[in-house]
C-alpha positions, 0 to 999 in steps of 0.5 A, spaced: 769 463 655 773 457 654 773 455 646 776 448 643 777 445 636 778 438 636 779 433 630 776 426 633 777 422 627 770 418 627 766 420 632 764 413 633 770 411 635 772 417 639 764 418 643 766 415 650 773 419 649 769 425 647 765 425 653 770 424 658 774 430 655 767 434 656 767 432 662 774 434 664 775 440 661 768 443 660 768 448 655 763 453 653 764 451 645 767 445 642 767 445 634 769 437 632 772 435 625 772 429 621 765 425 624 765 421 619 757 419 621 750 420 618 746 425 622 741 420 625 747 417 628 751 423 631 750 422 639 745 427 640 742 425 647 749 423 650 751 430 649 745 433 651 745 429 657 752 432 658 750 439 658 750 441 650 746 443 644 749 440 637 749 444 631 751 439 625 753 438 618 754 430 618 757 426 612 756 418 613 764 415 612 767 422 611 769 429 612 763 432 618 763 438 622 759 440 628 759 446 634 757 444 641 755 450 645 753 450 652 747 454 650 743 455 644 746 458 638 743 462 633 744 463 625 746 456 623 749 456 616 752 449 613 757 449 607 759 456 603 751 456 599 755 457 593 755 455 586 760 450 587 756 443 586 760 440 592 757 434 597 762 434 602 761 437 609 766 441 611 763 447 614 759 450 620 758 457 622 753 459 629 752 465 632 754 465 639 754 470 646 755 475 640 761 471 637 761 468 630 764 461 630 765 458 624 768 450 625 772 448 618 775 441 616 780 444 610 781 438 605 788 435 606 790 434 598 793 428 598 799 430 593 802 436 591 799 438 584 793 432 584 786 433 583 785 433 590 790 439 591 786 443 586 780 442 590 784 444 596 786 450 593 780 451 591 776 450 597 781 455 600 779 461 595 771 459 596 773 460 604 776 466 602 769 469 599 765 466 604 768 470 608 768 476 604 760 475 603 758 473 610 763 476 616 766 482 617 773 483 620 771 488 624 766 484 629 768 477 633 769 471 630 773 465 630 775 460 625 777 454 628 779 447 625 783 442 622 786 446 617 791 441 614 796 446 614 803 448 618 804 455 618 811 456 619 817 452 620 816 453 628 810 449 627 813 442 624 818 438 628 822 436 622 821 441 616 826 438 611 821 432 611 815 435 610 816 441 606 815 438 599 807 435 603 801 438 602 800 439 610 808 444 609 808 446 602 810 453 601 804 454 597 799 452 602 803 456 607 802 462 602 795 461 601 794 460 608 797 467 609 795 471 603 788 469 602 785 467 609 789 470 615 790 477 610 782 477 611 783 480 618 784 473 622 790 472 627 794 465 629 791 465 636 796 459 639 802 463 635 800 470 638 800 467 645 806 462 645 811 467 640 817 462 641 813 455 642 814 449 638 808 444 639 804 440 635 797 438 634 797 432 629 802 426 629 801 420 624 799 413 627 805 410 622 812 410 624 811 412 631 810 419 630 807 421 637 813 418 641 818 421 637 814 427 637 814 427 629 808 432 628 805 438 626 800 444 628 795 443 624 789 445 628 788 452 628 784 458 632 784 464 628 780 470 631 779 477 628 782 483 632 776 483 637 777 476 639 785 477 639 784 483 644 779 478 649 784 471 648 788 470 654 791 463 652 791 457 647 794 451 649 794 444 646 792 438 650 798 433 648 795 429 653 788 427 649 794 424 644 796 418 650 792 412 651 787 407 648 784 409 641 786 416 641 784 421 634 791 422 631 790 430 633 789 433 640 784 438 642 786 446 641 783 449 647 783 457 648 780 462 653 777 469 653 775 474 657 
C-alpha cells in the first residue's frame, strides 16, 4: 500500500497539480488537508475519473480534510463527535483494507498563549480522548496530516529562530510526545530516516524554500502493526517547486 498526506492549501488553487501528482505517484490512499472549499465545490467527478473515491469533511474558506482511496472505504467518521461546540472541519477517519486511516489538520495556534493557542492545546487533548474512545493501539492505524508541530530539532532548519513559535515551542513538542505519541503511535518518517534532516513546509515569505529554511510539520504516525509493515517514508520535495505550489510538500509512505 502506498499512502501519502498533503496539505494542499486550497484544492481549487491546486486542483491541476493534485491530479498530475496522483497520475505520477498512483497512491492507494491520499490524505488531504486545508481544502478551503464547500462540499459542493469539491472536485468529486474529476477525482472519480482519475480513479479515486473521496471521503470529505469540507468547510468553505477555511480548513477541510479529505481521504482519497482507490477502492471504496468504510466507517467514515467526521470530527470528534464530542460535547464541544466546534464547527471547524479538521478530522476525518475511514477504514480501508482493514487499516483505520485518520486524516487530521491540527490548528496552527498563531502565537504562544493566545486564544488560538489554547484552542490548539484543547484540540490535541480532544484528539487524545478520541483515540482512547474510538481506536485501539494494538490494531493497524495511521494518523496522518499537518500537525503544525515540528517534533524535534532535526526537523527544523534553524531551531533557534523557531523555538518561540507555536510550530516548535517546547510545550507543543511535549504535548505531541506525551499526549499523542504516547497513546501508541510511532513517527514513521523518523523511524525509517533516523538521521535525515528533511522538511515538508517552507514559508512563502522570506525565500524560505530557496534557502531550505523549513520545518517537518506533516507527519504519518502509525501503531506498531503499521510500523512493522512500513518499508519507507519520503518527502516529495519536488512538488514544492514550480508554478503555484502549496507551501507544503507531500509525505509518502510505502507498506507491505
